[in-house]
N, C-alpha and C positions, 0 to 999 in steps of 0.2 A: 579594534573594538574589544578584542579578547582580553587584553591586559587591563583596560579600563573597567570592564565588567568585574573581573576578579578583584581589582583594587577596591571598587565600590562595595562589593560584598564583604570584603575583609574589614573595611572601615565600619560598616553597619552591623555586622554579625560576628566580629572577631572571635568571641568566646564560644559561639555555636558552631564554628567551622572546624571540622576535624582534619580535613586535608584539602589543599588547593593544587590543581595541576593544569598544565597546558601542553598536553601531549599531542603532537601532530596537528597543532592549531586548534584543537578542540578544548575549549575552556571547561574544566570539570571541577565541581565543588562537592565535597562530602560534608553533610551537616548532621547534627544530632537529631535523632528521631523526633524529639519533643519540639524542635524548631522548624520542622518541614513545612507546615502550613504557613507560618509567618514568613519564612524566607521566600517561598514560592509566591505568596501574595505580593511581597516586595518586588520580586522580579517582574511580576505582571504589571504593577502599578507605577513603579519608578520610571519617570519620563526618559531617563537616559538609557534604560534597559528596555522597557516596554515589551516584554516577552508575551505577546498577545496570543501566540499559537503554541499550544501543548501538542507536540507531534505524536508522542507515544510515551508509554510507561512500560519499562521492562523489568523483569525479575531475573536475578542471578543467584544460583545456589552454591554456597561454599560450606559443605557439611563439616569441614574441619574447624570452622570458626565458632566462637561462642555465640556471636550474633550471626546466625547462619545465612540470612538472606540479604541481598542488596536489592533495593528498589531504586530504579534509575528513571529519571524524568528528563525527556529530551525537549528542550525549549527553543523557540525561534521568535524573533521579532521581525515582522514584515516592514516595520517603519525604520528601525535603526540598523537592521542586519545582524543583530546580536545572535550568536548561537551559543547555547549554554547547556551543559549536562550537569544535573544536580542529582546526588545520590545520598541515600541513607541506609543504615543497616538495621535489621529487625531480627530478633531471636525467634526461634520456632515456637509457635503458639502465641506470639505477641501480635500487636496491631500497630498500625501507623494511621495518622489522621487522613481522612479522605480530602481530596482537593476538587471533588466534583462540584463544589459550590463556587470554585474559581473558574473552572473550565468544564463545559459540558462534555467535552471529548474525554475527560477523565473517567466518566461513568463506566463505559465499556472497557477502557484500558485497565482500570483497577479490577474489574470483574475477571479479566483474563489472567492477571497476576494471581488473584485469589484461586482461580480454577486450576492453574497449572503448578502453583507453588504452595498454596494454602496460606498465603499472607493475607491477613484480614485488614480491612480499611474501616476504621472507626467512623461512624456517621454516614456510611455509604447508604444511599436510598434504596438499593436493590441488590443486596449481597448474595447473588446466585452464581452458579456455574454459567459459562457462556459458550465454551467450545466443546466440552465433554458432556456426555449424557448425565442426567441427574442421578442415575444409579451407579455411576462410575465410582470406584473406590480408590482412594489415594489421589496423588497429584503428579501428573505424568512427567513433568520436567524436573522433578527433584532428582538429584544424582543417584539416590538409592532406589529409584523406581526402575524395575527391570525392563529394559527396552523391548524384550520379546514377550512380555506378559500380555496375554489376551484376556478380555473380560466379556462375558455375555450380559448385555443390558437389555431389559425387556420393557415394552410398553404394554400393559395388560389389555387395554381395550383401545384399539386404533390410536388416536393421539391422546395422550394423558392430559386431562384438564389441569390448569395451573393451580386450582384449589388443592390438588393432591401433592403438590411439590412444596416441601418445607422451605420457608423463608421467602416465598414468592409473594408479590402483590398482585393478586389475581384480578382478571377482568370479570368480576362476579356480577352477573346481570341482576340477580335478585336484590342484592344489597346496595347496588349503585344506581339503580333506576331512578331513585328519588334524589340522587345527589348530582347527576350530570345534567348540564343544560345543552339543548340542541343549538344549531347554528343561529337560530333567531333569538336566543337568550331565554327561551321558555324551558321549563322543566321537562326533561325527556322521559318518556314512558314507553312500555312495550319494546324494550331494546332487544336486539337480536345479536348474539355472538356468533361469528362465522370465522372460518379459517381461510385465508388467502394463501394457497400453497400448502405443502410443497408440490401438489400435483397440478396446480394452476399453471398453464403454459408460460405466463409471464414470470413465474417464480423459478422456472428452469429446473424444477425438481430438487432444488437445494435450499430454498428459503421458506419460511413460514411467518405469516403475519396474522396474529389474532386480533380481529377487529370487532368493535361494538358498534352496531348500526342503529340509527333512528331513521327508518325508511331506507334510503340509499345513502344517507350521510354518515360518515365515520365520526363518532363522538369521542372515541378513545381507541387506542391500538397499542400493540406491543409486538416487537419483532423477536424472532428466534432464529439462530443459525446453528450449524452443527451437523449438517447432513452430508458433508463431504470432507470431514476432517482427516488429514493424512499425516499429521505429526511431523511436518517438515522440520521443525526446529529440533525435535528429539532425534530424528534421523541424521541431521547435520552433525550432531555431536558424535556420531558413530561412523562417520565417513571422512575420508581425506578431503582437503580443500578442493582439489580438482573434481573429485567424485560428486560433489554437491551441485555442480553445474547443471546436470540433467534434472535435478529436483527443481531448480529455479524455473525450468520450462513450464512446470505444472502450477505455478502461481497464477499470474495472468496469462493463461495459455493462449489468449487471442493475440498477444504481442510478446511471445516468448523471447524473441531476439532482444527486445529492450530489457527484459529481466536478466538475460545473460550478461549484458553490458553492465547493469547495475551491480550485480554480485561481484564480478571480477574487479570492478572499479573500487569497491569497498576493500577487498582483500589487498589490492595493489597499494591502497593507501596505507594499510598496516605494514606492508613490505617496503614502503617508500620506493616503489619500483617505477621506472620510466618505461613507457611503451613506445615502440617505434612509430614514427609519424604516419606511415602508410596504414598501420593497424588502427591508429586513432581516427583517421579519416573514414576508414571502412566502418568503424564502430558508429560514427555519426550517421553514415548512410543507412546501416541496418536498423539503428534506433529509430530513425524517421520512417523507414519502411514499416516497422512495427507499429508506430503511432498511427500511420495512415490506415493500416489494416484494422487496427483496433477501432478507430473512429468509423470506418465503413460498417463494421459489425454493429457497433453501438447505435448509430443513427438508423441503419437499415432495420434492425430488430425493434427499435423504439417506435418507428413508424408503423411496422407491422402490428405491434401491440395495440395501436390506436386505430387500426383499420386501413392503413395505406400500404397495400401489398406491392404495388408496382415498383415503388422506390427500393424495396428490398431486393428485387431482381436486378435493378440497375447497379446497386452497390455490391451485391454479391458477385455479379458478373465481373466488375472491375477488380474485386478482391481475388478472384480466381486467377487473373493474369498476374497479380502480385505473388500469389502462392506458387505459380509455376517458376518464377524466378527464385523464390526461397528454396523450392525443392531442388533445383539445379545447383544452388549454392551449398546447401547444407545436407542434402540427401533425405531430408524430412520436410514436411509441410508445416506441421503444427508445433512439434517439440524439437527445437532446432539444435540446442547444445553447441552453438556456433563459436562462442568465445573460449579462450583459455587464459589462465592467469598469466599475464605478461604478453598476451597477443590474441591470436585467433586460431581456430581449428585448421583452417586452410585459407589459401588466397582466393581471390575472385577468379571465376572460371573465364575462359576466353569467350568473348561475346556478352559478358555480363552487362556492360554499359548499354549496349544497343537493346538488349532484352528489357532492362529496367526502364529505359526511356520509352520504349513502346508500351510497357505496362502502365507507365504514368500518364500516357496519352489516353488510355482507356479509363484511368481513374478520373482524369479531368473531364472526359465525356460524361461519365456517370455522375459526377458532382454537378455538372451543368444541367443535366436532365433532372436530377432530384431537386436542385434549387429552384428550377423553373416550375416544378410541380407543386412545391410546398411553401416556398417563402411567402407568397402572397395568397395562398390558398385559404379561402374563407373558412372552410371546415377545419383545416389544420390549425389555423390561428385561433379559432374558438376553442379547440381542444387543448391548446398549448399555452396561449398567452395568459399570464396570471395564475397558472396552475403549478402547484408545488413551488411557489416562490419562496426565496430565502434572501434575507438582507445580508449585506457584506459583513456587518458586525456579528450577526448570528452565525454565519458560515465560518468565520474565524474561530468563534467560540466552540463550534462543533469539531474543529480540526480539519475543515475542508481544505483541499489543495487541488491543483489541476484545473481542467475546463469547468468543473462545477463551481470552484471558487471564482475563476475569472468571469463566469457568467454573471456574477453579482457586481462586477465593476472593479474588482481587485486585480491588478495586473502582475501578480506574483507568478513567476516562472523560474524554476531553478536554473534553466539554461541562461537566463539573463542575470538573476540575482547572485548566483554562485556558479559561474561558468566552469565547465569541465570539457575535456576533449577539444578545447579550442573554440567552443561555441561563441565566445566573445568576438571572434573574427568573422562570423557569418552575419549576413544581412537578412534579418527577418523581423517580423512584427509579432506582438502579442495580442491576439484578438480578445476583446472584453465585451461583456454585455452590460445591461443596465438594471434589469429586474430580477435576475437570478431565478427565472422560471423555466418551464420545459422548453419554451420557444427559444430563449437565449442559450440554453445549454446545447440544443441541437445546432443552432447557427454558429456558435463558438467552435464546435468541433468541425463543422464543414469548413469554416475559414482556416482552422488549424491544418486541415489537409492541404490547402493551398500553400501555407507557410512551410510545411514539411517538404512539399515538392520544390519550393525555392531553395531550401537548404540542401536537398539532395543534388539539385542542379549545380550549385556552387561547389559541393564536395566532389562531384565527378570531374569538374573542370580542374580542380587543384590536386587531384589524387596523385601522389608522388610514387616513384618507384622505390624499391627497398624491401627489407624483410618485414614479415608480419608477426614475428615473435621475438621477444626480448632475448638477447644472448646471455642474460644473467643466469649463471648455473644454479642459482637457488630455485629456479622455476622451470628452466628449459632443459629438456633431455639433450645430452651431448650428441654430436654427430656419430653416425654408426662406425666410421673408421676409428674413432677414439674408443668406442665401446669395445670393438673387436681387437684393438691393438695396444691398449694401455690399461693398466690396473686402475689408474685414476678415473678414466672414462667409464670403465665397467662398474666401479663402485658408485660413481655419481649416478649412473643410470639405475643401478640396483636400489639405491636409497630413495630416489625420487619415486620409483614405481612401488616399492614395498612400504616405505615409511611416509611418503608424501612430502609435499612442500612444508618446510618448517617456518611457520609465521612467528615472528618475534612476540614475546609475551607483552601484553598490553591490551588496550581497548580503543576502539574508534567507531565512528558512525560515518559510513559512506552513503551518498544519496545522489539520485539523478531525477530528472523530470520524466516520469513514466507517462504512459498514455492516459492514466486516470489521475495523475498527480504525483506528489513526491513519493518515490519508491526508495526506501532506505534499508540498510542492513547495519544493525548495531552488533559489533563483533567483539567478543572477549577471547583472547588467545592465552594459553598457558605455555606457549613455545613449542607445542608438539605438532604432530602431523594432521590433527583435526581440531575443529573449533571447540573451545570450552563452552562457549555460549554463542548462539546465532539467533538474533531476534530480527524478524522482518517487520518493517513498518509499511504495511500495505495501505495504499491510498484510499481504497473503498471501504475499509473497516470503519473509520470514523464517519465517513459519509453515510453509510447505511445506518449507523447508530441514530442519525437524526431523522430517519425516514418517517417514523410514527408521528413526530412533531409536524412534519411537512404535510401530512395527509389529514390531520384532525380538522374537522369542519368541512372536508371536501367529500366529493362523491367517490364511490367505489371505482368508477371508471377513471377518475382523476388520479387515484392511487396507482393504477396500472400505468398511466402515462408518465407519472412522476418517477416510478421505479426504473423504467427503461432509460430515462435521461440521466439517472445517477450512474448507470453502467456498473452495476454490482457484479463482479466476477467472483464466483464462488471459490475458485481455486486460491485466490489471494485473500479473500475474506476469511475463510475458514482454515486455510493453510494445512 
């Protein structure tokens, strides 16, 4: 499909294409800035391409170039399987056309590129910062921004109202009271602006939603993030490839094992590195462990948010058994740092299989108890069915992936669509819903727990003997006897420790099926021991961008139920 895609674009836009590439199986096209909107519209609408999913937009800074910035669009077709990377170049102070009219997922993605690089998107409906504070000076991911520079940003009085922020479209009660209609179609009056979060328990201290209420009905809302920003991508540029692994733990910290696998998978793609079979199977096991633990937390806390406390204890009790296995395996419960480029930190400990199988029996018991309590529970069904519903078409337009997308009836799963780690050889099903509401999102995750346990059972039965680290000397430390007894071994050890792994110059996008959806890393390497650019594609970022649309016309209590089912993890949302 890659060659066909490139050939089709060359035939249609030959004069507008600056460069065409197919590196590591990733179709990449660089187009002139003036043609970006037209080419992207063609990619979306052309039946043989049908790139209906805009996964992400990344910025890259090349200060030595006349057109300093690259804007990179990562496209995917759920129907044809097309994967396409489209790029354009933009000079400092210049602008490129927005594509938020083609995909709603572009809205926040373009705001992020503007915030971190200063690239403007002409025609964007809401051109504001999104990760950094509104008083932040400069653009943090530019190469000339000092990585150690600190800034004090103040909010004069509690939470600053949006009317005071330049360029914002405020939820101005006074001016909009006569413009908004309530859920019955009547003109709304006496509207009340409130803040949900960051102190609201359901917002976990890291999110804020400004809502405009008519009684208890939300007539308009707007989301804000930025309370947990850690500059992961800036830090990645200042660390070696191996040193980045602990940072990935802090993305979706509920399933850190899965994050570890996703990152090294992307780097190994750049290196074209083969990983030993035992390490591959163990990675499958720990990835599914991460998925199970993530779903236990998501469903358990979602049910607590809507008043069902008992289920929380059932699921967290089961999760505790899983964490005991993780602690024995990694030495840590939450932040695991278990993988290494080319393999794993360590092999499975003696007794791992029996411990894990016992923990999975506890998970199965917890799932049975919770399903029995909620699946046909009248109160839960009234609180969840039809609440926060999203159609399949709209979910794709917003960039949804993972259980949230599958709850709408779309059976897209990276493990099936683009298999990695041998997932094509495992027997498992993809649970899908019908209505894309809170009810379906919870039940999809519960069924995915069953499927993950099936995968783990198969992996344990086929687990081979052998090494857990590639012998490739580009990534693996040499044996100690070589280090102590040969100059070649000593130099190899010295260079890997002090200079780090040298990843060949180029770019690639590596991705897996994370617990929340497609977790990807877009990597640009200049051939040195640390990334030139590291862009995370976090699954819950586009999902949360749609939250305010989901809750308009619904009750405040429905917004809380909806948010929990979306499973917004602040660490990967705000990075």
